[in-house]
C-alpha positions as CSV (number, residue, x, y, z in Angstrom):
1,X,1.8,-2.6,-20.0
2,X,3.6,-2.6,-16.1
3,X,2.6,-3.9,-12.8
4,X,2.0,-1.8,-10.3
5,X,1.3,-2.9,-6.4
6,X,-0.1,-0.1,-4.2
7,X,-0.8,-0.1,-0.6
8,X,-4.1,0.9,0.6
9,X,-4.9,2.1,4.4
10,X,-7.6,3.9,6.3
11,X,-8.4,4.6,9.9
12,X,-11.1,6.9,9.5
13,X,-14.5,5.2,8.6
14,X,-12.2,2.5,7.1
15,X,-14.7,0.0,5.4
16,X,-16.6,2.4,3.6
17,X,-13.4,4.0,2.4
18,X,-11.0,1.4,1.7
19,X,-14.0,-0.1,-0.3
20,X,-14.3,3.3,-2.4
21,X,-10.8,3.2,-3.1
22,X,-11.0,-0.2,-4.5
23,X,-14.1,0.6,-6.5
24,X,-12.2,3.7,-8.0
25,X,-8.9,1.9,-8.7
26,X,-11.1,-0.8,-10.4
27,X,-13.0,1.4,-12.4
28,X,-9.8,3.4,-13.4
29,X,-7.2,0.5,-13.9
30,X,-9.1,-2.7,-14.2
31,X,-9.0,-5.7,-12.5
32,X,-7.3,-5.9,-9.0
33,X,-5.3,-8.5,-7.8
34,X,-6.0,-7.6,-3.7
35,X,-4.4,-9.2,-0.6
36,X,-6.3,-10.2,2.5
37,X,-6.9,-6.8,4.5
38,X,-5.3,-6.8,8.2
39,X,-6.3,-4.7,10.8
40,X,-3.0,-2.8,12.6
41,X,-2.6,-0.4,15.4
42,X,-1.5,3.0,14.2
43,X,2.3,3.6,13.9
44,X,4.1,6.7,14.8
45,X,0.8,8.3,16.7
46,X,-2.0,7.7,18.8
47,X,-5.1,7.0,16.8
48,X,-8.2,4.4,15.9
49,X,-6.7,1.3,13.8
50,X,-6.2,0.9,10.5
51,X,-7.3,-1.4,7.4
52,X,-4.7,-2.5,5.4
53,X,-4.0,-4.6,2.2
54,X,-2.2,-4.5,-1.0
55,X,-3.6,-4.6,-4.4
56,X,-1.8,-5.4,-8.1
57,X,-2.6,-4.1,-11.4
58,X,-1.5,-3.7,-14.9
59,X,-1.2,0.1,-16.2
60,X,-0.2,1.5,-19.1
61,X,1.0,5.0,-17.3
62,X,4.2,5.8,-16.7
63,X,5.0,5.3,-12.8
64,X,5.2,9.5,-12.1
65,X,1.6,9.7,-13.6
66,X,0.5,6.7,-11.5
67,X,1.5,8.1,-8.4
68,X,0.0,11.2,-9.5
69,X,-3.4,9.5,-10.1
70,X,-3.2,7.5,-7.0
71,X,-2.7,11.2,-4.9
72,X,-5.7,12.5,-7.0
73,X,-8.0,9.5,-5.7
74,X,-7.3,10.3,-2.2
75,X,-7.9,14.0,-2.7
76,X,-11.5,13.1,-4.5
77,X,-12.4,10.4,-1.4
78,X,-11.7,13.1,1.1
79,X,-7.9,12.7,2.5
80,X,-7.3,15.4,4.7
81,X,-3.2,15.9,4.4
82,X,-3.1,18.6,7.2
83,X,-2.2,16.4,10.0
84,X,1.2,15.5,8.8
85,X,2.9,12.1,8.1
86,X,1.8,10.7,11.1
87,X,-2.2,11.0,11.4
88,X,-5.2,9.8,11.0
89,X,-6.6,9.2,7.4
90,X,-9.4,8.7,5.3
91,X,-7.3,6.9,2.8
92,X,-4.1,6.0,2.0
93,X,-2.6,5.0,-1.5
94,X,0.9,4.6,-1.7
95,X,2.7,3.1,-4.9
96,X,5.2,0.4,-4.0
97,X,6.5,-1.0,-6.8
98,X,6.7,-0.3,-10.3
99,X,7.8,-3.7,-12.0
100,X,11.1,-3.5,-11.0
101,X,12.2,0.0,-11.5
102,X,14.4,1.4,-8.9
103,X,13.6,5.5,-8.7
104,X,14.1,8.3,-6.2
105,X,13.6,11.8,-7.8
106,X,11.2,14.4,-7.1
107,X,9.4,12.7,-4.0
108,X,9.3,9.5,-5.8
109,X,11.3,6.6,-4.3
110,X,10.5,3.2,-5.7
111,X,10.8,0.6,-4.3
112,X,9.0,2.5,-1.1
113,X,11.1,1.9,1.7
114,X,8.0,1.2,4.0
115,X,8.1,-2.4,2.4
116,X,10.8,-3.2,4.4
117,X,9.8,-1.3,7.6
118,X,6.2,-2.1,8.1
119,X,4.5,-5.5,8.7
120,X,1.0,-4.1,7.5
121,X,3.0,-3.3,3.9
122,X,5.2,-6.2,3.9
123,X,2.9,-9.0,4.6
124,X,0.3,-8.4,2.2
125,X,2.6,-7.8,-0.6
126,X,4.2,-11.1,0.5
127,X,0.8,-12.8,0.0
128,X,0.5,-11.4,-3.4
129,X,3.9,-11.5,-4.9
130,X,5.8,-13.6,-2.7
131,X,7.7,-15.0,-5.2
132,X,8.9,-11.6,-6.4
133,X,11.9,-10.2,-5.8
134,X,13.0,-7.0,-4.4
135,X,14.4,-4.9,-6.7
136,X,17.2,-3.6,-4.9
137,X,18.3,-6.2,-2.1
138,X,17.0,-9.7,-4.1
139,X,15.0,-11.2,-1.7
140,X,11.7,-12.6,-2.6
141,X,8.9,-10.9,-0.4
142,X,8.2,-14.2,0.7
143,X,11.9,-14.6,2.2
144,X,11.7,-10.9,3.5
145,X,8.3,-11.2,5.4
146,X,9.6,-15.1,7.1
147,X,12.5,-13.0,8.5
148,X,10.6,-10.0,9.7
149,X,10.5,-9.3,13.4
150,X,6.5,-8.8,14.0
151,X,6.7,-8.4,17.7
152,X,6.3,-4.6,17.7
153,X,3.7,-4.8,14.9
154,X,0.9,-6.9,15.5
155,X,-1.7,-7.5,12.9
156,X,-5.0,-9.5,12.6
157,X,-6.8,-10.4,9.3
158,X,-10.2,-9.2,9.0
159,X,-13.3,-11.0,7.7
160,X,-14.9,-8.7,5.0
């Protein structure tokens, strides 16, 4: 079994869509370890605020098959891909880490670069995997979060 870390985000009917995604992942992958949910402003475009969190679970699927399963779940939950990368979305499920695998092929990049770029990815990841080391730079996610410049990416915890 491998341990996978997945970011979950939504800014369209966000509570309903995040809950539906968590239920779908739990039914397909079993027990989920979840960070807190964070509210963040849209990054890279004008849009409603997002709910974001990170979940971890054990899986026997290879990394590519897992990424495909997440993509399928997005489609089943009504994800509209016509708006491009920086657009509103009902659900966004991104494979961040798969054990300590380092991979860059056929559109799958692990660890996902957004871990180091966005507070809404790094902070929830540091909450549930703070002592784990980034597979490329060797720093723990807690250390990376402690040194992250949050001034341009404010976040608020959500009571759910």
